[in-house]
C-alpha positions as CSV (number, residue, x, y, z in Angstrom):
1,M,7.0,1.5,17.3
2,M,8.6,2.0,13.9
3,F,8.7,-1.7,13.0
4,N,5.0,-2.0,12.8
5,L,5.0,0.2,9.6
6,F,6.5,-2.8,7.7
7,K,4.1,-5.3,9.2
8,K,2.0,-7.2,6.6
9,R,-1.6,-6.5,7.1
10,P,-3.9,-9.5,6.9
11,M,-5.7,-10.1,3.7
12,K,-9.3,-9.4,3.8
13,Y,-10.3,-11.1,0.5
14,S,-9.6,-14.5,-1.1
15,N,-7.7,-15.3,-4.2
16,I,-9.4,-17.8,-6.3
17,S,-8.7,-19.9,-9.4
18,P,-10.7,-19.2,-12.7
19,E,-12.6,-22.4,-12.2
20,E,-13.9,-21.2,-8.9
21,F,-14.4,-17.8,-10.2
22,N,-16.4,-19.2,-12.9
23,E,-18.6,-21.3,-10.6
24,L,-19.3,-18.4,-8.2
25,R,-20.3,-15.9,-11.0
26,K,-23.3,-18.3,-11.8
27,I,-24.8,-17.5,-8.2
28,K,-27.3,-14.2,-8.0
29,E,-25.5,-12.8,-5.1
30,Y,-22.2,-12.6,-7.0
31,V,-21.1,-9.5,-8.9
32,V,-18.4,-9.6,-11.5
33,L,-16.4,-6.5,-11.1
34,D,-13.8,-5.6,-13.7
35,V,-11.4,-2.9,-12.5
36,R,-9.5,-2.4,-15.6
37,T,-9.2,0.8,-17.9
38,P,-12.1,1.4,-20.5
39,G,-9.6,0.3,-23.1
40,E,-8.8,-3.0,-21.6
41,V,-12.6,-3.6,-21.1
42,A,-13.2,-3.0,-24.6
43,E,-10.6,-5.4,-26.0
44,E,-11.7,-8.4,-23.7
45,A,-14.1,-8.8,-20.8
46,I,-15.8,-11.5,-18.7
47,S,-19.6,-11.5,-19.7
48,G,-22.0,-9.9,-17.2
49,H,-19.2,-7.8,-15.5
50,L,-19.6,-4.3,-14.0
51,A,-16.6,-2.1,-14.9
52,I,-15.2,0.5,-12.4
53,N,-11.6,1.7,-13.5
54,L,-9.3,1.4,-10.6
55,F,-7.5,4.5,-11.7
56,D,-10.7,6.6,-11.9
57,P,-10.3,9.7,-9.5
58,A,-13.8,8.8,-8.4
59,I,-13.2,5.3,-7.4
60,R,-14.1,5.6,-3.8
61,T,-17.4,7.2,-4.6
62,K,-18.3,4.6,-7.0
63,V,-17.3,1.7,-4.9
64,E,-19.3,3.5,-2.1
65,N,-22.6,3.3,-4.2
66,L,-22.0,-0.6,-4.5
67,D,-24.2,-3.0,-2.2
68,K,-22.1,-4.4,0.7
69,S,-24.4,-7.2,1.0
70,K,-23.3,-8.8,-2.3
71,H,-20.4,-10.9,-3.1
72,Y,-17.8,-9.4,-5.4
73,L,-15.7,-11.4,-7.8
74,V,-13.0,-8.9,-8.8
75,Y,-10.6,-9.2,-11.7
76,C,-8.2,-7.2,-13.9
77,R,-5.3,-7.9,-16.3
78,S,-3.0,-9.9,-14.0
79,G,-4.6,-10.0,-10.5
80,N,-2.7,-7.0,-9.0
81,R,-5.2,-4.3,-9.6
82,S,-7.8,-6.5,-8.6
83,A,-6.1,-7.2,-5.3
84,N,-5.6,-3.6,-4.6
85,A,-9.3,-3.0,-5.4
86,C,-10.2,-5.9,-2.9
87,A,-8.1,-4.3,-0.2
88,L,-9.8,-0.8,-0.9
89,M,-13.2,-2.5,-0.7
90,A,-12.3,-4.3,2.6
91,D,-11.1,-1.2,4.0
92,M,-14.4,0.5,3.1
93,G,-16.4,-2.4,4.9
94,F,-17.1,-4.7,2.1
95,E,-16.7,-8.5,3.5
96,N,-17.3,-10.8,0.6
97,L,-14.4,-10.3,-1.9
98,Y,-12.8,-12.8,-4.3
99,N,-9.8,-11.8,-6.4
100,L,-9.2,-13.6,-9.6
101,A,-5.7,-15.0,-9.2
102,G,-3.8,-14.4,-12.5
103,G,-6.5,-12.0,-13.8
104,I,-8.1,-12.2,-17.3
105,G,-4.9,-13.8,-18.6
106,A,-5.3,-16.7,-16.0
107,W,-9.2,-16.8,-17.1
108,R,-8.3,-16.9,-20.8
109,G,-5.8,-19.7,-20.2
110,A,-8.1,-21.7,-18.2
111,R,-10.9,-21.7,-21.2
112,V,-13.6,-21.6,-18.7
113,A,-15.4,-18.6,-20.4
């Protein structure tokens, strides 16, 4: 049926606040994943992050090499690319995904660093 093309898929990740993100990143099983470009990462980044550029042509291969048993705290500049990264990772079988709502801008504004 054609109308199913426009049906919104269920979200397989959680949008979380900078405060929640900050608390969860202190837990060993959680990996902070920055999906911005190398230039953006060089300007400012959350400490302890792993960087995988969402626009890298090898993104799928790099994500496949990540440990699916870990929990991923994903962020970008505004929260859009990281939401796309979470959706991609969920489609690849990752289950514990958290998107920083508002991205690093919200992080900076919350002053939790």
